[in-house]
N, C-alpha and C positions, 0 to 999 in steps of 0.2 A: 505492498498499499504505500502511494506518494502523497505526501500533503503540501496543497501549495500555499499554506497556510494556516493557521490557526486548527486544532482538532475542534471538529463541531461540536457539541453539547450532544448529540445520539451517539458520536463515537469514541466520548468520554464517559459516558453512562453506562457502558457494561465493563467497563474498566474497574477491576475491584482488588485492591491489594491483598486481600486476604484470602491465603492457603486454606481451602477447606480439607474435612477428614478425608473425605472422596478421593481429593486429588493429590493428597499424600499418602494414601493408600498406592494409587495407582502410579505415582510416581515412583515410588519405593520400590514397590512391585516390577515396576518396567526396568530398574536400574540393578535389581538383584534375582535372586534365583528364588525369593517366595514369592507365595502366591495370594493374590488380593486378599485370600480368607486367612492366610497364615498372618498377616500382616495388620490384618482388622483383629483377629482374633491376641495378636501381640498387643495391640493397641487399647483391645478392651481391659486386657489383665494390667496393664499397668495403671490404668486409672482408677481400676477396682483396687489394685495392692496400694497406691498411693493415697487412695481417699480414706483407705482402714487405716493404713499407718498415721495418716494426718489426724485422723478421728483419734488414734490412742495418746496423741500428745507428741508425734515425733515429727523431725525436719526430715525431709527424704531427697538425698544427693541423686540425680539425673546424668549420670556421666559427667563430661566436662562441662556441662550446659551451665549447672548451677543448682540451685535445690528449693523446695516447696516447702512453707510453714502455713501454719494454722494462725489465724489471728483469731482470739477470743472475745467475746462480748459479754456485757450481761444487762441484765434488766436494771433499770435506775431503783436505787435504795436510797432511805432517807438515813440511815446508818448505817456505818460501819458493821456492825455486829451483824445486819441481815447480807452481808455476801458470805456464801456458800457456795459449794459446787451445783447444788440445785439453781443458781441464780445468773452461773458463768455457763453457756453454751458456744456451739461452734461458729464463726461469725466469717469470713474472708478467708480464700486461699491467697498467699501469695509468693511469687519467686522470683528470686533473686539470682540473677544471670551471675556465671563464675567469672573472675578477671579475665583467664586465659579464654574464654569463649569470643570476648569482644575484641580479642586481636584481629587481624586481617588472616586470611585463612591464605596457606600456602599453596594453591594452583596454577598451572601454567597460563601464559598469555593465551595461549588456542585454547584453552578449556574456557577461559571467560571468554574466551571472543564466541564460543559455540555456545554456551550459557545464553550471552545477549541474542544469538541469531533466535536461537530455541523461544526465547522471551520474546522476540520482535514478532516472529512468525506468527506468535498468538493473541499479540497487542500492537495497538497501533503507533503506541510510543512507550518510551521507558525514561523514570524520571529517575536520578542520583540514588535517592533512597532504593527505589527497587533495585537499581542496578548492586550496590551494596548488599541489599540482601541475598540476590543469586548469585554472588561473587565470593560473598563472606568478607567484601573490604572494607576499610573504614572509610570515611568520607572523605579525604583529602586522596588517599589512593585512589579512589572510586570517581573522585573529579578528573585527574589528573589521567586515568582511562579515557572516560568519555570526550575530554577534551582533545586529547591526542586522535581520537576516532573524528572528531571534528574536522581537526586542521586536514586528515588525511582523505575530509571529502565522503565519509562513511555516513556519517551523519551529521543532522544538520538540528539546530537547535529553535525551539519557537519559545517566547514568554521571556521572564526574566526573573532573575532572583529566586524568591523558593517558588516559582510557579513554571520555572523552566522543565521544557521537557524536550528528550530528544529523540528524534525520530530518522527512519532509515533513509538517505537520498535515494537510492536505487534499491529494488527489492535483491539483496545478494548479500550473503554470508563474508566474513569477514576469513580471509584465508591466510594466515600468517604462521 
């Protein structure tokens, strides 16, 4: 798809940066030898176990990603003596990202471009935040990559500042 100006409302209306569970299952099953049913089963088991451990008062470490913890809330009381186990209940679930997970992934330029092409095949444009998400790059490195592609004439920009989007100049993938 080639844009001659800013993306139209209709073109951006179908864009959703949130990856659904169904998409996650599909992507994992295509990238591994697991069937979609296997992936769904593991995700359901993870959800069940994490919920159980949180309800027991534990924090749950999930690989190098980070850890889950439960927030507790209590009903309002007039006197401190009214605070006891029956007045405290499970509140929100919090997720704290591990510092190591925030660092840029160490993937090759060719793999980053392959991911970019796949993204642009499914979407009319990409933002810096989207590019960071699919490549694991931090903000500045992602901007450097995207700006280099603009300089090479592979991408062009529309908008400015925080509203800048990158679109493919021609329907081609980067071969580097």
